[in-house]
mmCIF file of the C-alpha atoms, coordinates in Angstrom:
data_MODEL
# 
_entry.id   MODEL 
# 
loop_
_atom_site.group_PDB 
_atom_site.id 
_atom_site.type_symbol 
_atom_site.label_atom_id 
_atom_site.label_alt_id 
_atom_site.label_comp_id 
_atom_site.label_asym_id 
_atom_site.label_entity_id 
_atom_site.label_seq_id 
_atom_site.pdbx_PDB_ins_code 
_atom_site.Cartn_x 
_atom_site.Cartn_y 
_atom_site.Cartn_z 
_atom_site.occupancy 
_atom_site.B_iso_or_equiv 
_atom_site.pdbx_formal_charge 
_atom_site.auth_seq_id 
_atom_site.auth_comp_id 
_atom_site.auth_asym_id 
_atom_site.auth_atom_id 
_atom_site.pdbx_PDB_model_num 
ATOM 1   C CA . ARG A 1 1   ? 113.720 50.332  -1.825 1.00 0.00 ? 1   ARG A CA 1 
ATOM 2   C CA . GLY A 1 2   ? 116.854 49.293  0.010  1.00 0.00 ? 2   GLY A CA 1 
ATOM 3   C CA . GLU A 1 3   ? 117.488 52.709  1.645  1.00 0.00 ? 3   GLU A CA 1 
ATOM 4   C CA . GLU A 1 4   ? 118.352 52.790  5.321  1.00 0.00 ? 4   GLU A CA 1 
ATOM 5   C CA . ARG A 1 5   ? 116.518 55.142  7.619  1.00 0.00 ? 5   ARG A CA 1 
ATOM 6   C CA . PRO A 1 6   ? 118.506 57.326  10.021 1.00 0.00 ? 6   PRO A CA 1 
ATOM 7   C CA . PRO A 1 7   ? 118.198 56.374  13.702 1.00 0.00 ? 7   PRO A CA 1 
ATOM 8   C CA . PRO A 1 8   ? 115.460 58.189  15.674 1.00 0.00 ? 8   PRO A CA 1 
ATOM 9   C CA . PRO A 1 9   ? 116.514 61.317  17.581 1.00 0.00 ? 9   PRO A CA 1 
ATOM 10  C CA . PRO A 1 10  ? 117.458 60.863  21.253 1.00 0.00 ? 10  PRO A CA 1 
ATOM 11  C CA . PRO A 1 11  ? 114.741 61.556  23.854 1.00 0.00 ? 11  PRO A CA 1 
ATOM 12  C CA . PRO A 1 12  ? 114.689 65.019  25.449 1.00 0.00 ? 12  PRO A CA 1 
ATOM 13  C CA . PRO A 1 13  ? 116.572 65.430  28.745 1.00 0.00 ? 13  PRO A CA 1 
ATOM 14  C CA . PRO A 1 14  ? 114.535 65.071  31.959 1.00 0.00 ? 14  PRO A CA 1 
ATOM 15  C CA . PRO A 1 15  ? 113.321 68.320  33.579 1.00 0.00 ? 15  PRO A CA 1 
ATOM 16  C CA . THR A 1 16  ? 115.598 69.873  36.159 1.00 0.00 ? 16  THR A CA 1 
ATOM 17  C CA . PRO A 1 17  ? 114.343 69.949  39.763 1.00 0.00 ? 17  PRO A CA 1 
ATOM 18  C CA . PRO A 1 18  ? 113.633 73.353  41.351 1.00 0.00 ? 18  PRO A CA 1 
ATOM 19  C CA . PRO A 1 19  ? 116.397 74.922  43.469 1.00 0.00 ? 19  PRO A CA 1 
ATOM 20  C CA . SER A 1 20  ? 116.539 73.951  47.129 1.00 0.00 ? 20  SER A CA 1 
ATOM 21  C CA . GLY A 1 21  ? 114.458 76.148  49.408 1.00 0.00 ? 21  GLY A CA 1 
ATOM 22  C CA . TRP A 1 22  ? 111.512 76.073  46.998 1.00 0.00 ? 22  TRP A CA 1 
ATOM 23  C CA . ARG A 1 23  ? 108.307 74.251  47.561 1.00 0.00 ? 23  ARG A CA 1 
ATOM 24  C CA . THR A 1 24  ? 106.180 72.848  44.777 1.00 0.00 ? 24  THR A CA 1 
ATOM 25  C CA . GLY A 1 25  ? 102.488 72.258  44.436 1.00 0.00 ? 25  GLY A CA 1 
ATOM 26  C CA . ALA A 1 26  ? 101.150 75.731  45.271 1.00 0.00 ? 26  ALA A CA 1 
ATOM 27  C CA . THR A 1 27  ? 98.459  76.994  42.945 1.00 0.00 ? 27  THR A CA 1 
ATOM 28  C CA . ARG A 1 28  ? 97.292  80.481  42.232 1.00 0.00 ? 28  ARG A CA 1 
ATOM 29  C CA . GLY A 1 29  ? 94.160  81.321  44.137 1.00 0.00 ? 29  GLY A CA 1 
ATOM 30  C CA . SER A 1 30  ? 94.678  78.709  46.843 1.00 0.00 ? 30  SER A CA 1 
ATOM 31  C CA . GLY A 1 31  ? 95.550  81.168  49.619 1.00 0.00 ? 31  GLY A CA 1 
ATOM 32  C CA . PRO A 1 32  ? 93.138  82.853  52.006 1.00 0.00 ? 32  PRO A CA 1 
ATOM 33  C CA . GLN A 1 33  ? 93.707  86.281  50.418 1.00 0.00 ? 33  GLN A CA 1 
ATOM 34  C CA . SER A 1 34  ? 92.988  85.132  46.865 1.00 0.00 ? 34  SER A CA 1 
ATOM 35  C CA . SER A 1 35  ? 90.340  86.712  44.712 1.00 0.00 ? 35  SER A CA 1 
ATOM 36  C CA . SER A 1 36  ? 87.743  84.561  43.038 1.00 0.00 ? 36  SER A CA 1 
ATOM 37  C CA . SER A 1 37  ? 89.396  82.504  40.343 1.00 0.00 ? 37  SER A CA 1 
ATOM 38  C CA . HIS A 1 38  ? 87.310  80.498  37.912 1.00 0.00 ? 38  HIS A CA 1 
ATOM 39  C CA . ARG A 1 39  ? 90.063  78.190  36.740 1.00 0.00 ? 39  ARG A CA 1 
ATOM 40  C CA . ALA A 1 40  ? 92.888  76.527  38.619 1.00 0.00 ? 40  ALA A CA 1 
ATOM 41  C CA . ALA A 1 41  ? 96.446  77.377  37.651 1.00 0.00 ? 41  ALA A CA 1 
ATOM 42  C CA . PRO A 1 42  ? 99.005  74.600  37.194 1.00 0.00 ? 42  PRO A CA 1 
ATOM 43  C CA . PRO A 1 43  ? 101.286 73.722  40.129 1.00 0.00 ? 43  PRO A CA 1 
ATOM 44  C CA . ARG A 1 44  ? 104.531 75.677  40.252 1.00 0.00 ? 44  ARG A CA 1 
ATOM 45  C CA . ALA A 1 45  ? 107.564 76.213  42.436 1.00 0.00 ? 45  ALA A CA 1 
ATOM 46  C CA . THR A 1 46  ? 107.424 79.285  44.661 1.00 0.00 ? 46  THR A CA 1 
ATOM 47  C CA . PRO A 1 47  ? 109.985 80.755  47.013 1.00 0.00 ? 47  PRO A CA 1 
ATOM 48  C CA . ASN A 1 48  ? 108.992 80.307  50.656 1.00 0.00 ? 48  ASN A CA 1 
ATOM 49  C CA . SER A 1 49  ? 110.987 83.117  52.284 1.00 0.00 ? 49  SER A CA 1 
ATOM 50  C CA . ARG A 1 50  ? 112.082 86.711  51.867 1.00 0.00 ? 50  ARG A CA 1 
ATOM 51  C CA . ALA A 1 51  ? 115.663 85.591  51.217 1.00 0.00 ? 51  ALA A CA 1 
ATOM 52  C CA . ALA A 1 52  ? 114.490 83.183  48.480 1.00 0.00 ? 52  ALA A CA 1 
ATOM 53  C CA . ASN A 1 53  ? 112.491 85.982  46.842 1.00 0.00 ? 53  ASN A CA 1 
ATOM 54  C CA . LEU A 1 54  ? 115.541 88.256  46.957 1.00 0.00 ? 54  LEU A CA 1 
ATOM 55  C CA . GLU A 1 55  ? 117.738 85.554  45.440 1.00 0.00 ? 55  GLU A CA 1 
ATOM 56  C CA . LEU A 1 56  ? 115.185 84.885  42.714 1.00 0.00 ? 56  LEU A CA 1 
ATOM 57  C CA . LEU A 1 57  ? 115.309 88.528  41.646 1.00 0.00 ? 57  LEU A CA 1 
ATOM 58  C CA . GLY A 1 58  ? 119.116 88.591  41.763 1.00 0.00 ? 58  GLY A CA 1 
ATOM 59  C CA . PHE A 1 59  ? 119.748 90.333  45.089 1.00 0.00 ? 59  PHE A CA 1 
ATOM 60  C CA . GLY A 1 60  ? 121.783 89.200  48.086 1.00 0.00 ? 60  GLY A CA 1 
ATOM 61  C CA . PRO A 1 61  ? 119.964 87.591  51.043 1.00 0.00 ? 61  PRO A CA 1 
ATOM 62  C CA . SER A 1 62  ? 120.219 90.716  53.202 1.00 0.00 ? 62  SER A CA 1 
ATOM 63  C CA . ALA A 1 63  ? 119.606 93.328  50.481 1.00 0.00 ? 63  ALA A CA 1 
ATOM 64  C CA . ALA A 1 64  ? 117.067 96.112  50.857 1.00 0.00 ? 64  ALA A CA 1 
ATOM 65  C CA . PRO A 1 65  ? 116.250 96.991  47.238 1.00 0.00 ? 65  PRO A CA 1 
ATOM 66  C CA . THR A 1 66  ? 114.373 100.163 46.346 1.00 0.00 ? 66  THR A CA 1 
ATOM 67  C CA . GLU A 1 67  ? 111.166 100.030 44.334 1.00 0.00 ? 67  GLU A CA 1 
ATOM 68  C CA . GLU A 1 68  ? 113.102 101.101 41.238 1.00 0.00 ? 68  GLU A CA 1 
ATOM 69  C CA . GLU A 1 69  ? 115.692 98.322  41.714 1.00 0.00 ? 69  GLU A CA 1 
ATOM 70  C CA . LEU A 1 70  ? 112.897 95.776  42.191 1.00 0.00 ? 70  LEU A CA 1 
ATOM 71  C CA . LYS A 1 71  ? 111.153 96.974  39.052 1.00 0.00 ? 71  LYS A CA 1 
ATOM 72  C CA . LYS A 1 72  ? 114.361 96.723  37.023 1.00 0.00 ? 72  LYS A CA 1 
ATOM 73  C CA . ALA A 1 73  ? 115.142 93.213  38.341 1.00 0.00 ? 73  ALA A CA 1 
ATOM 74  C CA . TYR A 1 74  ? 111.582 92.021  37.698 1.00 0.00 ? 74  TYR A CA 1 
ATOM 75  C CA . ARG A 1 75  ? 111.585 93.350  34.129 1.00 0.00 ? 75  ARG A CA 1 
ATOM 76  C CA . ALA A 1 76  ? 114.876 91.585  33.427 1.00 0.00 ? 76  ALA A CA 1 
ATOM 77  C CA . MET A 1 77  ? 113.457 88.288  34.748 1.00 0.00 ? 77  MET A CA 1 
ATOM 78  C CA . ALA A 1 78  ? 110.204 88.787  32.850 1.00 0.00 ? 78  ALA A CA 1 
ATOM 79  C CA . MET A 1 79  ? 112.023 89.401  29.588 1.00 0.00 ? 79  MET A CA 1 
ATOM 80  C CA . ARG A 1 80  ? 114.236 86.364  30.143 1.00 0.00 ? 80  ARG A CA 1 
ATOM 81  C CA . TRP A 1 81  ? 111.529 83.905  31.216 1.00 0.00 ? 81  TRP A CA 1 
ATOM 82  C CA . HIS A 1 82  ? 108.330 85.023  29.466 1.00 0.00 ? 82  HIS A CA 1 
ATOM 83  C CA . PRO A 1 83  ? 106.801 81.873  27.917 1.00 0.00 ? 83  PRO A CA 1 
ATOM 84  C CA . ASP A 1 84  ? 106.091 83.670  24.623 1.00 0.00 ? 84  ASP A CA 1 
ATOM 85  C CA . ARG A 1 85  ? 109.755 84.577  24.050 1.00 0.00 ? 85  ARG A CA 1 
ATOM 86  C CA . PRO A 1 86  ? 111.343 82.584  21.191 1.00 0.00 ? 86  PRO A CA 1 
ATOM 87  C CA . GLN A 1 87  ? 114.110 81.106  23.358 1.00 0.00 ? 87  GLN A CA 1 
ATOM 88  C CA . ASN A 1 88  ? 111.492 79.659  25.750 1.00 0.00 ? 88  ASN A CA 1 
ATOM 89  C CA . ARG A 1 89  ? 109.201 77.930  23.261 1.00 0.00 ? 89  ARG A CA 1 
ATOM 90  C CA . GLU A 1 90  ? 110.729 74.503  23.765 1.00 0.00 ? 90  GLU A CA 1 
ATOM 91  C CA . ARG A 1 91  ? 110.646 74.797  27.560 1.00 0.00 ? 91  ARG A CA 1 
ATOM 92  C CA . ALA A 1 92  ? 107.367 76.614  28.029 1.00 0.00 ? 92  ALA A CA 1 
ATOM 93  C CA . THR A 1 93  ? 106.472 74.856  31.290 1.00 0.00 ? 93  THR A CA 1 
ATOM 94  C CA . GLU A 1 94  ? 109.746 75.825  32.980 1.00 0.00 ? 94  GLU A CA 1 
ATOM 95  C CA . ALA A 1 95  ? 109.514 79.359  31.570 1.00 0.00 ? 95  ALA A CA 1 
ATOM 96  C CA . THR A 1 96  ? 105.948 79.733  32.846 1.00 0.00 ? 96  THR A CA 1 
ATOM 97  C CA . GLN A 1 97  ? 106.942 78.570  36.332 1.00 0.00 ? 97  GLN A CA 1 
ATOM 98  C CA . ARG A 1 98  ? 109.937 80.893  36.512 1.00 0.00 ? 98  ARG A CA 1 
ATOM 99  C CA . PHE A 1 99  ? 107.976 83.822  35.082 1.00 0.00 ? 99  PHE A CA 1 
ATOM 100 C CA . GLN A 1 100 ? 105.202 83.323  37.647 1.00 0.00 ? 100 GLN A CA 1 
ATOM 101 C CA . ALA A 1 101 ? 107.724 82.920  40.486 1.00 0.00 ? 101 ALA A CA 1 
ATOM 102 C CA . ALA A 1 102 ? 109.373 86.215  39.464 1.00 0.00 ? 102 ALA A CA 1 
ATOM 103 C CA . LYS A 1 103 ? 105.956 87.931  39.398 1.00 0.00 ? 103 LYS A CA 1 
ATOM 104 C CA . GLU A 1 104 ? 105.093 86.598  42.851 1.00 0.00 ? 104 GLU A CA 1 
ATOM 105 C CA . ALA A 1 105 ? 108.469 87.716  44.242 1.00 0.00 ? 105 ALA A CA 1 
ATOM 106 C CA . TYR A 1 106 ? 107.967 91.193  42.754 1.00 0.00 ? 106 TYR A CA 1 
ATOM 107 C CA . ASP A 1 107 ? 104.423 91.397  44.163 1.00 0.00 ? 107 ASP A CA 1 
ATOM 108 C CA . TYR A 1 108 ? 105.712 90.281  47.587 1.00 0.00 ? 108 TYR A CA 1 
ATOM 109 C CA . PHE A 1 109 ? 108.214 93.141  47.757 1.00 0.00 ? 109 PHE A CA 1 
ATOM 110 C CA . MET A 1 110 ? 105.878 95.741  46.285 1.00 0.00 ? 110 MET A CA 1 
ATOM 111 C CA . GLU A 1 111 ? 103.333 94.848  48.970 1.00 0.00 ? 111 GLU A CA 1 
ATOM 112 C CA . GLU A 1 112 ? 106.105 95.183  51.557 1.00 0.00 ? 112 GLU A CA 1 
ATOM 113 C CA . HIS A 1 113 ? 106.905 98.677  50.225 1.00 0.00 ? 113 HIS A CA 1 
ATOM 114 C CA . ARG A 1 114 ? 103.200 99.637  50.253 1.00 0.00 ? 114 ARG A CA 1 
ATOM 115 C CA . ARG A 1 115 ? 102.899 98.611  53.909 1.00 0.00 ? 115 ARG A CA 1 
ATOM 116 C CA . ARG A 1 116 ? 105.865 100.808 54.855 1.00 0.00 ? 116 ARG A CA 1 
ATOM 117 C CA . ALA A 1 117 ? 104.449 103.879 53.141 1.00 0.00 ? 117 ALA A CA 1 
# 
């Protein structure tokens, strides 16, 4: 038939780079304190300082959040960036990286609180 086809959809936008102060390429289980891991996790961006971890969870660089404040901030980040959430299905890789970074930041501060106790 003589019907015209619509033009193809535009390509998806390129991924956004991680914020400054983050390093990429770290994998779960690659550190000296890691437990035995049978499969390698994909590379992801991780904060490299206490201030970056605070910023990631929504606190100021010199904040001293309580365990309850940390828990609340982590839950908010987890709900926002969990890869299984409907709003994150089309950007699952970014959501996974941000979710894992939030988990690592939370674990960092919870370990800090455990050491103080």
